[in-house]
PyMOL commands that place a pseudoatom at each C-alpha (Angstrom):
pseudoatom trace, name=CA, resn=MET, resi=1, chain=A, elem=C, hetatm=0, pos=[-25.715, -7.863, -3.574]
pseudoatom trace, name=CA, resn=THR, resi=2, chain=A, elem=C, hetatm=0, pos=[-22.745, -8.596, -5.787]
pseudoatom trace, name=CA, resn=LYS, resi=3, chain=A, elem=C, hetatm=0, pos=[-21.991, -12.047, -7.176]
pseudoatom trace, name=CA, resn=TYR, resi=4, chain=A, elem=C, hetatm=0, pos=[-18.404, -13.178, -6.609]
pseudoatom trace, name=CA, resn=ARG, resi=5, chain=A, elem=C, hetatm=0, pos=[-16.362, -16.146, -7.711]
pseudoatom trace, name=CA, resn=ILE, resi=6, chain=A, elem=C, hetatm=0, pos=[-12.858, -17.378, -6.978]
pseudoatom trace, name=CA, resn=VAL, resi=7, chain=A, elem=C, hetatm=0, pos=[-10.683, -18.258, -9.968]
pseudoatom trace, name=CA, resn=SER, resi=8, chain=A, elem=C, hetatm=0, pos=[-7.403, -20.141, -9.750]
pseudoatom trace, name=CA, resn=ASP, resi=9, chain=A, elem=C, hetatm=0, pos=[-4.607, -20.042, -12.305]
pseudoatom trace, name=CA, resn=GLY, resi=10, chain=A, elem=C, hetatm=0, pos=[-2.826, -23.003, -10.760]
pseudoatom trace, name=CA, resn=TYR, resi=11, chain=A, elem=C, hetatm=0, pos=[-0.578, -20.885, -8.536]
pseudoatom trace, name=CA, resn=ALA, resi=12, chain=A, elem=C, hetatm=0, pos=[-2.917, -18.474, -6.757]
pseudoatom trace, name=CA, resn=GLU, resi=13, chain=A, elem=C, hetatm=0, pos=[-6.608, -17.799, -6.357]
pseudoatom trace, name=CA, resn=MET, resi=14, chain=A, elem=C, hetatm=0, pos=[-8.073, -14.451, -7.440]
pseudoatom trace, name=CA, resn=LEU, resi=15, chain=A, elem=C, hetatm=0, pos=[-11.466, -12.862, -6.890]
pseudoatom trace, name=CA, resn=GLU, resi=16, chain=A, elem=C, hetatm=0, pos=[-13.849, -11.852, -9.686]
pseudoatom trace, name=CA, resn=TYR, resi=17, chain=A, elem=C, hetatm=0, pos=[-17.265, -10.179, -9.644]
pseudoatom trace, name=CA, resn=LEU, resi=18, chain=A, elem=C, hetatm=0, pos=[-20.112, -10.196, -12.151]
pseudoatom trace, name=CA, resn=LYS, resi=19, chain=A, elem=C, hetatm=0, pos=[-20.253, -6.827, -13.916]
pseudoatom trace, name=CA, resn=THR, resi=20, chain=A, elem=C, hetatm=0, pos=[-23.309, -5.802, -15.953]
pseudoatom trace, name=CA, resn=TYR, resi=21, chain=A, elem=C, hetatm=0, pos=[-22.972, -3.582, -19.002]
pseudoatom trace, name=CA, resn=LYS, resi=22, chain=A, elem=C, hetatm=0, pos=[-25.935, -1.818, -20.576]
pseudoatom trace, name=CA, resn=CYS, resi=23, chain=A, elem=C, hetatm=0, pos=[-25.698, -1.482, -24.348]
pseudoatom trace, name=CA, resn=SER, resi=24, chain=A, elem=C, hetatm=0, pos=[-27.973, 0.279, -26.779]
pseudoatom trace, name=CA, resn=PHE, resi=25, chain=A, elem=C, hetatm=0, pos=[-28.144, 0.708, -30.514]
pseudoatom trace, name=CA, resn=PHE, resi=26, chain=A, elem=C, hetatm=0, pos=[-30.875, 3.055, -31.716]
pseudoatom trace, name=CA, resn=PHE, resi=27, chain=A, elem=C, hetatm=0, pos=[-34.061, 1.452, -30.311]
pseudoatom trace, name=CA, resn=TRP, resi=28, chain=A, elem=C, hetatm=0, pos=[-32.539, -1.853, -29.176]
pseudoatom trace, name=CA, resn=LYS, resi=29, chain=A, elem=C, hetatm=0, pos=[-31.289, -2.155, -25.619]
pseudoatom trace, name=CA, resn=TRP, resi=30, chain=A, elem=C, hetatm=0, pos=[-29.721, -5.144, -23.951]
pseudoatom trace, name=CA, resn=GLU, resi=31, chain=A, elem=C, hetatm=0, pos=[-27.539, -6.068, -20.996]
pseudoatom trace, name=CA, resn=LEU, resi=32, chain=A, elem=C, hetatm=0, pos=[-24.272, -7.970, -21.088]
pseudoatom trace, name=CA, resn=GLN, resi=33, chain=A, elem=C, hetatm=0, pos=[-22.595, -9.603, -18.122]
pseudoatom trace, name=CA, resn=LYS, resi=34, chain=A, elem=C, hetatm=0, pos=[-18.909, -10.281, -17.722]
pseudoatom trace, name=CA, resn=TRP, resi=35, chain=A, elem=C, hetatm=0, pos=[-16.727, -11.637, -14.929]
pseudoatom trace, name=CA, resn=THR, resi=36, chain=A, elem=C, hetatm=0, pos=[-14.149, -8.996, -14.009]
pseudoatom trace, name=CA, resn=ARG, resi=37, chain=A, elem=C, hetatm=0, pos=[-11.237, -9.154, -11.587]
pseudoatom trace, name=CA, resn=VAL, resi=38, chain=A, elem=C, hetatm=0, pos=[-11.374, -6.932, -8.520]
pseudoatom trace, name=CA, resn=TRP, resi=39, chain=A, elem=C, hetatm=0, pos=[-8.435, -4.505, -8.504]
pseudoatom trace, name=CA, resn=TRP, resi=40, chain=A, elem=C, hetatm=0, pos=[-6.415, -3.829, -5.378]
pseudoatom trace, name=CA, resn=PRO, resi=41, chain=A, elem=C, hetatm=0, pos=[-5.039, -0.362, -4.504]
pseudoatom trace, name=CA, resn=LYS, resi=42, chain=A, elem=C, hetatm=0, pos=[-1.269, -0.387, -5.004]
pseudoatom trace, name=CA, resn=TYR, resi=43, chain=A, elem=C, hetatm=0, pos=[1.230, 2.299, -5.916]
pseudoatom trace, name=CA, resn=ASP, resi=44, chain=A, elem=C, hetatm=0, pos=[4.983, 1.871, -5.838]
pseudoatom trace, name=CA, resn=LYS, resi=45, chain=A, elem=C, hetatm=0, pos=[7.197, 4.910, -5.251]
pseudoatom trace, name=CA, resn=VAL, resi=46, chain=A, elem=C, hetatm=0, pos=[9.492, 4.065, -8.155]
pseudoatom trace, name=CA, resn=ARG, resi=47, chain=A, elem=C, hetatm=0, pos=[7.392, 2.209, -10.715]
pseudoatom trace, name=CA, resn=GLY, resi=48, chain=A, elem=C, hetatm=0, pos=[3.955, 3.610, -9.910]
pseudoatom trace, name=CA, resn=ARG, resi=49, chain=A, elem=C, hetatm=0, pos=[1.160, 1.262, -10.866]
pseudoatom trace, name=CA, resn=ASP, resi=50, chain=A, elem=C, hetatm=0, pos=[3.373, -0.530, -13.325]
pseudoatom trace, name=CA, resn=GLU, resi=51, chain=A, elem=C, hetatm=0, pos=[2.556, -4.013, -14.533]
pseudoatom trace, name=CA, resn=SER, resi=52, chain=A, elem=C, hetatm=0, pos=[6.113, -4.855, -15.525]
pseudoatom trace, name=CA, resn=CYS, resi=53, chain=A, elem=C, hetatm=0, pos=[6.956, -6.526, -12.220]
pseudoatom trace, name=CA, resn=VAL, resi=54, chain=A, elem=C, hetatm=0, pos=[7.310, -10.298, -11.995]
pseudoatom trace, name=CA, resn=PHE, resi=55, chain=A, elem=C, hetatm=0, pos=[3.754, -11.216, -10.969]
pseudoatom trace, name=CA, resn=PRO, resi=56, chain=A, elem=C, hetatm=0, pos=[1.640, -8.099, -11.526]
pseudoatom trace, name=CA, resn=GLU, resi=57, chain=A, elem=C, hetatm=0, pos=[-1.738, -9.779, -11.391]
pseudoatom trace, name=CA, resn=TYR, resi=58, chain=A, elem=C, hetatm=0, pos=[-1.196, -10.924, -7.814]
pseudoatom trace, name=CA, resn=ASP, resi=59, chain=A, elem=C, hetatm=0, pos=[-0.215, -7.422, -6.641]
pseudoatom trace, name=CA, resn=LEU, resi=60, chain=A, elem=C, hetatm=0, pos=[-2.752, -5.427, -8.647]
pseudoatom trace, name=CA, resn=HIS, resi=61, chain=A, elem=C, hetatm=0, pos=[-5.804, -7.639, -8.088]
pseudoatom trace, name=CA, resn=VAL, resi=62, chain=A, elem=C, hetatm=0, pos=[-7.443, -9.105, -4.998]
pseudoatom trace, name=CA, resn=SER, resi=63, chain=A, elem=C, hetatm=0, pos=[-5.737, -12.448, -4.590]
pseudoatom trace, name=CA, resn=MET, resi=64, chain=A, elem=C, hetatm=0, pos=[-4.920, -14.934, -1.862]
pseudoatom trace, name=CA, resn=TYR, resi=65, chain=A, elem=C, hetatm=0, pos=[-1.548, -13.202, -1.373]
pseudoatom trace, name=CA, resn=ASN, resi=66, chain=A, elem=C, hetatm=0, pos=[-2.986, -9.842, -0.270]
pseudoatom trace, name=CA, resn=ASN, resi=67, chain=A, elem=C, hetatm=0, pos=[-6.418, -10.826, 1.124]
pseudoatom trace, name=CA, resn=ASN, resi=68, chain=A, elem=C, hetatm=0, pos=[-8.525, -13.513, 2.714]
pseudoatom trace, name=CA, resn=LEU, resi=69, chain=A, elem=C, hetatm=0, pos=[-11.007, -13.985, -0.137]
pseudoatom trace, name=CA, resn=LYS, resi=70, chain=A, elem=C, hetatm=0, pos=[-13.933, -15.323, 1.900]
pseudoatom trace, name=CA, resn=LYS, resi=71, chain=A, elem=C, hetatm=0, pos=[-13.553, -12.557, 4.451]
pseudoatom trace, name=CA, resn=PHE, resi=72, chain=A, elem=C, hetatm=0, pos=[-13.403, -10.007, 1.615]
pseudoatom trace, name=CA, resn=VAL, resi=73, chain=A, elem=C, hetatm=0, pos=[-16.787, -11.207, 0.320]
pseudoatom trace, name=CA, resn=GLU, resi=74, chain=A, elem=C, hetatm=0, pos=[-18.285, -10.954, 3.806]
pseudoatom trace, name=CA, resn=MET, resi=75, chain=A, elem=C, hetatm=0, pos=[-16.792, -7.509, 4.369]
pseudoatom trace, name=CA, resn=TRP, resi=76, chain=A, elem=C, hetatm=0, pos=[-17.837, -6.044, 1.013]
pseudoatom trace, name=CA, resn=PRO, resi=77, chain=A, elem=C, hetatm=0, pos=[-21.234, -7.512, -0.032]
pseudoatom trace, name=CA, resn=ASN, resi=78, chain=A, elem=C, hetatm=0, pos=[-21.691, -4.534, -2.375]
pseudoatom trace, name=CA, resn=ILE, resi=79, chain=A, elem=C, hetatm=0, pos=[-18.729, -4.005, -4.705]
pseudoatom trace, name=CA, resn=ASP, resi=80, chain=A, elem=C, hetatm=0, pos=[-19.522, -0.296, -5.191]
pseudoatom trace, name=CA, resn=GLU, resi=81, chain=A, elem=C, hetatm=0, pos=[-18.717, 0.398, -1.529]
pseudoatom trace, name=CA, resn=TYR, resi=82, chain=A, elem=C, hetatm=0, pos=[-15.388, -1.351, -1.951]
pseudoatom trace, name=CA, resn=PHE, resi=83, chain=A, elem=C, hetatm=0, pos=[-14.568, 0.660, -5.054]
pseudoatom trace, name=CA, resn=THR, resi=84, chain=A, elem=C, hetatm=0, pos=[-15.223, 3.959, -3.243]
pseudoatom trace, name=CA, resn=TRP, resi=85, chain=A, elem=C, hetatm=0, pos=[-12.823, 2.863, -0.486]
pseudoatom trace, name=CA, resn=ALA, resi=86, chain=A, elem=C, hetatm=0, pos=[-10.238, 1.526, -2.975]
pseudoatom trace, name=CA, resn=THR, resi=87, chain=A, elem=C, hetatm=0, pos=[-10.333, 4.747, -5.012]
pseudoatom trace, name=CA, resn=THR, resi=88, chain=A, elem=C, hetatm=0, pos=[-9.639, 6.914, -1.957]
pseudoatom trace, name=CA, resn=GLU, resi=89, chain=A, elem=C, hetatm=0, pos=[-6.891, 4.504, -0.847]
pseudoatom trace, name=CA, resn=GLN, resi=90, chain=A, elem=C, hetatm=0, pos=[-5.312, 4.601, -4.324]
pseudoatom trace, name=CA, resn=LYS, resi=91, chain=A, elem=C, hetatm=0, pos=[-5.315, 8.414, -4.292]
pseudoatom trace, name=CA, resn=ARG, resi=92, chain=A, elem=C, hetatm=0, pos=[-3.734, 8.395, -0.825]
pseudoatom trace, name=CA, resn=LEU, resi=93, chain=A, elem=C, hetatm=0, pos=[-0.953, 6.061, -1.992]
pseudoatom trace, name=CA, resn=GLU, resi=94, chain=A, elem=C, hetatm=0, pos=[-0.315, 8.206, -5.068]
pseudoatom trace, name=CA, resn=GLN, resi=95, chain=A, elem=C, hetatm=0, pos=[-0.133, 11.316, -2.867]
pseudoatom trace, name=CA, resn=LEU, resi=96, chain=A, elem=C, hetatm=0, pos=[2.393, 9.598, -0.585]
pseudoatom trace, name=CA, resn=ALA, resi=97, chain=A, elem=C, hetatm=0, pos=[4.541, 8.772, -3.606]
pseudoatom trace, name=CA, resn=THR, resi=98, chain=A, elem=C, hetatm=0, pos=[4.278, 12.359, -4.870]
pseudoatom trace, name=CA, resn=ASP, resi=99, chain=A, elem=C, hetatm=0, pos=[5.333, 13.700, -1.472]
pseudoatom trace, name=CA, resn=TYR, resi=100, chain=A, elem=C, hetatm=0, pos=[8.251, 11.276, -1.406]
pseudoatom trace, name=CA, resn=TRP, resi=101, chain=A, elem=C, hetatm=0, pos=[9.512, 12.436, -4.795]
pseudoatom trace, name=CA, resn=GLN, resi=102, chain=A, elem=C, hetatm=0, pos=[9.085, 16.111, -3.916]
pseudoatom trace, name=CA, resn=ASN, resi=103, chain=A, elem=C, hetatm=0, pos=[11.197, 15.612, -0.784]
pseudoatom trace, name=CA, resn=HIS, resi=104, chain=A, elem=C, hetatm=0, pos=[13.664, 13.610, -2.851]
pseudoatom trace, name=CA, resn=GLU, resi=105, chain=A, elem=C, hetatm=0, pos=[14.036, 16.481, -5.348]
pseudoatom trace, name=CA, resn=LYS, resi=106, chain=A, elem=C, hetatm=0, pos=[14.555, 18.977, -2.516]
pseudoatom trace, name=CA, resn=LYS, resi=107, chain=A, elem=C, hetatm=0, pos=[17.297, 16.810, -1.031]
pseudoatom trace, name=CA, resn=LYS, resi=108, chain=A, elem=C, hetatm=0, pos=[19.039, 16.521, -4.396]
pseudoatom trace, name=CA, resn=LYS, resi=109, chain=A, elem=C, hetatm=0, pos=[19.532, 20.293, -4.601]
pseudoatom trace, name=CA, resn=THR, resi=110, chain=A, elem=C, hetatm=0, pos=[20.934, 20.773, -1.102]
pseudoatom trace, name=CA, resn=ILE, resi=111, chain=A, elem=C, hetatm=0, pos=[24.616, 20.863, -0.271]
pseudoatom trace, name=CA, resn=LYS, resi=112, chain=A, elem=C, hetatm=0, pos=[25.970, 20.105, 3.192]
pseudoatom trace, name=CA, resn=TYR, resi=113, chain=A, elem=C, hetatm=0, pos=[29.460, 21.140, 4.135]
pseudoatom trace, name=CA, resn=LEU, resi=114, chain=A, elem=C, hetatm=0, pos=[31.373, 19.223, 6.755]
for i in range(1, 114): cmd.bond("trace and resi %d" % i, "trace and resi %d" % (i + 1))
show_as sticks, trace
zoom trace
């Protein structure tokens, strides 16, 4: 069971989860915990996964603009299951963009006579 929290920056609310890191140094071992934002699968045909757009954090992370946050928590109680889905979705979007640009390059080299 993953721990979630909703964080607001004054304009929008975003979802974060508690991530645990395991660290070791020779014989010493300890765990660190950090709140991390949940990323959302997105890939633009022109810019890719570029963060230079106007509000990148709202497009690239799970926020109130692209999700119902409470329903997201109910749907994905384990964040690892979400990340497996999001990874396959991200690869699918990247493949769609690659196909688009390959077709675009083919069209650039064709000549049609009227």
